[in-house]
C-alpha positions in Angstrom: 134.7 69.2 104.5 131.6 70.9 106.0 128.8 68.8 107.5 125.4 70.3 107.2 122.3 69.4 109.3 119.8 71.3 107.1 119.4 73.8 104.3 116.7 76.2 103.3 116.1 77.9 100.0 114.8 81.4 100.4 114.2 84.6 98.3 114.5 87.9 100.0 112.8 91.1 98.9 112.0 94.5 100.4 108.8 96.5 100.4 109.5 100.2 101.0 112.6 99.1 102.9 111.2 96.4 105.0 112.3 92.8 104.3 110.3 89.7 103.4 112.1 86.3 103.4 110.0 83.8 101.5 111.0 80.3 102.6 110.7 78.0 99.6 112.1 74.7 100.9 113.3 73.0 104.0 110.2 73.4 106.2 108.7 69.9 107.1 105.1 69.1 106.2 102.6 70.9 108.3 99.3 69.5 109.7 96.0 71.2 109.3 93.3 72.0 106.8 93.5 75.8 107.0 96.5 78.2 106.9 95.8 79.2 110.5 96.0 75.5 111.6 99.3 75.0 109.7 100.7 78.1 111.2 99.7 76.9 114.7 101.4 73.5 114.0 104.6 75.4 112.9 104.4 77.5 116.1 103.9 74.5 118.4 106.4 72.1 116.8 108.9 74.1 114.7 109.3 77.5 116.3 113.0 76.9 116.5 113.1 77.4 112.7 111.7 80.9 113.1 114.6 82.1 115.3 117.2 80.1 113.2 116.0 81.6 109.9 115.2 85.2 111.0 117.6 86.0 113.8 121.3 86.8 113.6 123.7 85.6 112.2 121.4 84.8 109.2 118.9 87.6 109.7 118.3 90.5 112.1 115.7 91.9 114.5 113.6 93.4 111.7 113.4 90.3 109.4 110.0 89.0 108.5 109.5 85.5 107.0 106.7 84.1 104.9 106.0 80.4 104.7 104.0 79.4 101.6 101.5 76.6 102.2 98.7 75.0 100.2 95.2 76.5 100.6 91.9 74.7 100.1 90.0 77.9 99.7 92.3 80.4 97.8 94.9 80.4 95.0 97.7 80.5 97.5 98.2 80.2 101.2 100.9 81.7 103.4 101.6 82.6 107.0 104.0 85.2 108.4 106.7 84.8 111.0 108.8 87.6 112.6 111.6 87.9 115.1 109.3 88.1 118.1 105.7 87.2 117.2 103.6 85.5 114.6 101.6 87.9 112.4 98.0 87.0 111.4 98.3 89.4 108.4 101.2 91.4 106.9 100.7 93.9 104.1 104.3 94.5 103.2 104.9 90.8 103.3 102.0 90.0 101.0 103.4 92.6 98.5 106.8 90.9 98.8 105.2 87.5 98.2 103.6 88.7 95.0 106.9 90.1 93.8 108.6 86.7 94.6 105.9 84.8 92.7 106.5 87.0 89.7 110.2 86.6 90.0 110.0 82.8 90.0 107.5 82.8 87.2 104.6 81.4 89.2 102.5 84.4 88.2 102.9 86.5 85.1 101.0 88.9 82.9 99.6 85.9 81.1 98.2 84.3 84.3 96.1 87.3 85.2 95.9 90.5 87.2 94.9 89.1 90.6 95.0 86.1 92.9 93.6 85.2 96.3 95.7 84.5 99.3 94.6 82.7 102.5 96.3 84.1 105.6 95.7 83.3 109.3 93.5 86.5 109.4 91.4 85.5 106.4 91.4 85.6 102.6 92.8 88.7 100.9 92.7 89.5 97.2 96.0 90.6 95.6 95.7 92.8 92.5 98.7 93.0 90.1 99.8 96.0 88.0 102.0 94.8 85.2 104.4 96.9 83.1 104.4 96.8 79.3 107.5 94.6 79.4 105.7 92.0 81.5 107.4 92.9 84.8 105.4 93.5 87.9 105.1 97.1 88.8 102.8 97.7 91.8 100.6 95.5 94.0 97.2 96.3 95.6 95.9 94.2 98.5 92.2 94.2 99.4 92.8 93.6 103.1 90.7 91.8 105.7 88.0 93.9 107.3 89.4 96.7 109.5 87.5 98.3 112.4 88.0 100.7 115.3 88.2 98.8 118.7 88.7 101.9 120.9 88.3 105.4 119.6 90.5 106.7 122.4 92.6 105.1 125.1 94.6 107.3 127.5 97.6 105.8 129.2 100.3 107.3 131.5 103.8 106.8 130.3 106.9 107.5 132.4 108.8 110.5 131.2 106.0 111.6 128.8 102.8 111.8 130.8 99.4 111.1 129.2 99.4 109.6 125.8 96.2 109.2 123.7 95.8 106.5 121.2 93.1 105.0 119.0 93.2 101.2 118.9 92.3 99.8 115.5 92.3 96.2 114.0 93.4 95.7 110.4 94.6 92.1 110.5 96.7 93.0 113.5 96.0 95.5 116.3 97.5 99.0 116.1 97.7 101.9 118.5 97.6 105.2 116.5 99.5 108.0 118.2 99.8 111.5 116.9 103.6 112.2 116.9 103.1 116.0 116.8 101.1 115.9 120.0 104.2 114.5 121.7 106.6 116.9 120.0 108.1 114.0 118.0 109.8 114.3 114.6 109.5 111.2 112.4 113.0 111.2 110.8 115.7 108.6 110.3 118.0 110.2 113.0 115.2 109.8 115.6 114.7 106.1 115.0 116.4 104.8 118.1 114.6 107.3 120.4 111.3 106.6 118.7 111.7 102.8 119.3 112.5 103.3 122.9 109.5 105.6 123.5 107.2 103.5 121.4 108.1 100.4 123.3 107.2 102.2 126.6 103.9 103.3 125.2 103.2 99.8 123.9 103.9 98.3 127.3 101.4 100.8 128.9 98.8 100.0 126.3 99.3 96.3 126.8 98.7 96.7 130.6 95.7 98.9 130.0 94.0 96.5 127.6 94.8 93.3 129.4 91.6 91.5 130.4 89.5 93.3 127.8 87.5 90.7 125.9 88.1 92.5 122.6 91.9 91.8 122.8 91.7 88.2 124.3 94.4 86.1 122.8 95.7 88.9 120.6 99.2 90.3 120.3 99.6 93.6 122.0 98.9 96.6 119.7 102.0 98.0 118.1 102.4 101.7 118.2 102.0 103.6 114.9 103.3 107.1 115.2 101.8 109.3 112.5 102.7 112.9 111.5 99.9 114.3 109.3 100.7 117.1 106.8 97.1 117.1 105.5 93.9 115.2 106.0 95.0 112.5 103.6 98.7 112.4 103.9 101.1 111.5 106.7 104.4 110.0 107.6 104.3 106.7 109.6 106.7 105.1 112.0 105.6 101.8 113.4 107.3 100.6 116.6 107.2 96.8 117.0 109.8 96.4 119.8 112.4 98.5 121.5 114.9 97.4 118.9 112.5 96.9 115.9 110.5 99.3 113.7 108.7 98.7 110.4 110.8 100.3 107.7 107.8 100.5 105.4 104.8 102.7 106.2 103.2 99.4 107.3 100.5 98.0 105.0 98.0 96.8 107.7 98.9 99.9 109.8 98.0 102.1 106.9 94.7 100.2 106.6 94.1 100.9 110.3 94.9 104.6 110.0 92.5 105.1 107.0 89.8 103.1 108.7 90.0 105.5 111.7 89.9 108.6 109.5 86.9 107.2 107.6 84.9 106.3 110.7 85.6 109.8 112.2 84.6 111.5 109.0 88.0 113.1 108.7 88.5 111.9 105.1 86.0 111.2 102.3 85.2 107.7 101.1 86.5 108.6 97.6 89.8 110.0 98.8 93.2 108.3 98.5 95.3 108.2 101.7 99.1 108.6 101.2 101.3 107.1 103.9 105.1 107.6 103.7 107.9 106.0 105.7 110.7 108.0 107.2 112.6 107.5 103.9 109.8 109.2 101.9 108.6 106.0 100.2 104.8 105.9 99.9 102.0 103.4 100.3 98.5 104.4 99.0 95.3 103.3 100.6 91.7 103.5 99.4 88.3 102.4 100.7 87.1 99.4 98.6 83.9 98.5 100.5 82.3 98.1 103.9 81.5 95.0 106.0 80.3 94.0 109.5 82.5 92.1 112.0 80.6 90.8 115.0 78.2 93.8 114.8 80.9 96.3 114.3 81.1 98.6 111.2 84.2 97.6 109.3 86.1 98.8 106.2 87.7 96.9 103.3 90.8 98.9 102.5 93.1 98.5 99.5 96.8 99.0 100.2 99.1 99.7 97.3 102.9 99.5 97.2 105.9 97.9 95.4 108.5 95.3 96.4 112.0 94.6 95.0 114.0 91.4 95.0 117.3 91.6 96.9 118.7 88.1 96.9 118.2 84.4 96.3 120.1 82.1 98.6 120.4 78.8 100.4 120.7 79.1 104.1 122.9 76.4 105.6 123.2 75.1 109.2 126.5 73.3 110.0 126.2 70.6 112.6 129.0 72.1 114.6 127.6 75.7 114.6 127.0 76.9 118.2 124.7 79.6 116.9 122.5 77.5 114.7 119.4 78.6 116.8 120.1 82.3 116.1 120.4 85.1 118.6 119.1 88.7 119.1 120.6 91.4 121.3 118.4 94.3 122.3 
């Protein structure tokens, strides 16, 4: 007879191919009045659960988890965990959370067409498009304010030479890199090579921005390769680590790209931006409004996409399991 040390109830979904694991039970009570404070309590005292629940053999390098918590200022609260870092905001994960709430009946056509969600980056509004049969079709997120940090940063990358990037905040920091300028093709067969190159670029950007007050305490910008086929349409490939890329077009990354295009006047404020992943699945983004963040002009961008339930499960940890803490191999 098996002896278990703990069990966690989870629901998995994917948004344009990228997973979201909503952890419904098993996480101890977290201290703090805000979602950010509860996230920080989890990080300081329960980080072992992140690797246990997301890493192999129960997950993989690309797994993203979402921990729902109570909010004092919004309808719902949640923070995001990933295989390597904590995310202040996650667009695909928020879409996955909405789909999970609909799947469990916590939201429905009768409860309304929107809700607010407190994240560590701030409060976002989640709009719901319902089908006639009452099922959830698509989700639109009014993201936290996005702004351009550096219009151009040039770094030297071994084996490539000079790489130019724009550094944009959209709940997380992103380095926007034109794939065509480097002769790159954003296709599934190039994923491994793109991850290796993107990781080298990310390392160079981290070194170049270290010490800049703008990035103090922030996670290093992830590299979003884009290949534009028109002013308002592009393929995205977001490199997170040398063994991890975002399977979706990246919700917050799409917000960052549209913000840059708007600030540079390369796209009109009434235009819809179409971002595809390497599988051809799209996100759409639109300008909803404008804001100021510490004296900087910022954009409120809406990101639209769809998520799909993949499984409901109970994750168990046997007391004798030598791999209960999880593992990752690069």
